[in-house]
N, C-alpha and C positions, 0 to 999 in steps of 0.2 A: 867536828867529833867535840869540841867541847860543849857544844848544843845536848850534847847527847846527855852527858856527865853534868854539865849546870844550865838547866833550859828555862831559857826567858819565860817569867811569868807577867802580864798583865800588872800594871800596878796601880789599875781602876778595880779592875775583879777578881783580878787573880787566872784568869785566864791560861792556859800554858800555850806556850807558839811565838810571842812578840812581849816586848818591854810595853807597848801600848794597844789594846786595842783598837779599829776601827770603831765599831759603839760608843768606848770610849771615849777615845778622842772626837769624840762628833757629837759626845754630850758635855764638853770642857767649851764654855761660855767664854766669847772673843772678850778681849780687857776695852772698856769704855776711852775714848778717848779722854785726856787728860792736861793741864797744862802741866810743862815742867817743873820741878822742884830748883829753887831760886841758884842761881849762878850754872845751870844747864842750858847749852842750847833744844837739845830735845830729848825726850825720854820716853819712850816705847815700850809696853809690856805689851805681851803673845796672849796671855790669859788674864779672865778675872778669876779675881781670888774667893767667888763663889760655887755653890755647886758642891761638883767632885773636885773640883781646884785645890783645896786645900788638904782635903785627905790624898792625893797624889800626892802631893809637897813633902807630906811629914812622910807617906814611904818612901818617896826618893829619898829625899833627908836623912831620915832613921832607920826605916822598915829595909834597909835591904835592895830596895829595887832603883837603884839608883844608875841601871843597864836604862831606863826610861827618860834621862838627862840627854843623851846622845840625840835621838829625836829631834828632844824639846829643844835643843839648841841649833839644830841644822834650823828646825819651819820657824824660830827668833831668827837665824840669820835669812831666810827666805823674807821673812817682814819686814827688815831690816833694807833688804835692798831691791823691795820694793818702793819705798818711801825715801830711802838717803842717796842708795848707791854702794859704792864699796868701801868700808873705811881701811887705812892702811896696816892697821893696828886695832888688836884687841883684847881686851885685857881683864881682870874681875875686879870686885869687891870678897877676897878672900875672909873666908870664915878665922873661926879664933884658932887657935893650934890644937887645943883640948879639944874644941868639939872633931876636926881631922881626924885625931889620933883614935877618938873615941868611934864615929862614922866610917872610917878606913877610907875618907875620901873628901873634898871639899868639892861640894854641887856647883858652885857660881864658876869652878875652874875647869869641871866638865860640861856645863852649859858653855862658858866661853869657846871652848875647844870647837865645838858644833856650832858655833856661830862663823868661829875664821876657816871653819872647813865647807863652810857656804858660800862663806863670801871671797875667801881668797887671801883671807887678809891674814896676818901673820899676827900667832898669841905670845904674850909676854905677857910676865910676872911683875908688873910695874909696879904693884903698890902694896905697903907691907899695913897691917892693920896694928893698931893699938886700941887696946879698950876689950872690954868683956863683948857677950852676945844679944842679940836684939830680941830673942824671941824671950816672951812672957815680960816684957817690960812695959810700962806707962809710955802714952803719945807722948809726952813733954819728956822723961826717960829719955822715950827713943830719937826725938828730936835735938836731944845733946849728940846722942849716937855717937858710936865709934871715930875715933881719928884714925888717919891714915898718914904717908908721908911714900913720899917718892923713893923707889928703889931702882929703877930707872925714869930717865927725861926721856920725853919723846916729843919733839918739836915738830915743825913744820905737816903737821899731817893731822889726818883726822884717826881720832881715837875712840873708838868703842869700849865701856866699861859695862861689863854684864854681871848681873845677881841676881836671884834666884825670886824673889819677891819684895813689889814696890809696893811699902806700906804707906809711911809716911814719908817719903824722899830723904830722909836722914842722911843715911849710910852713904849713897852718893853723891 
């Protein structure tokens, strides 16, 4: 019934019926292998941030197309299972409170929910953000990045931290 009132539209091409159509999904280039940022054991990315990827991300974050984040999160979880195995915990790099209020959602949290469902991990809000948004900042400013503190300690198990875009790696 909700689908009749608020039908999904593809975040890539705007066709009605799905958050991401088959043609747009096929046009998204896979992410290349990259070395992980300092202090991380491993870092994976689902998609390259080129081609239709940037527009898809902007529509998901700011254009009201956040329904696409659920299938992308599940795909991220499948990628993780294929390379690492199931984590015990999934958390996310939270967005700023101002951006969450403006958008009505936290895109990394929605992605993390999809990762948790795909892997069977337990989602947990483990991080508190300090500092502003990364968007629009120079590489040098991004590398200074926002700060995070632990809201909860997760010891003795594999923890996956999810974010929406891997640019410099400073957030993670």
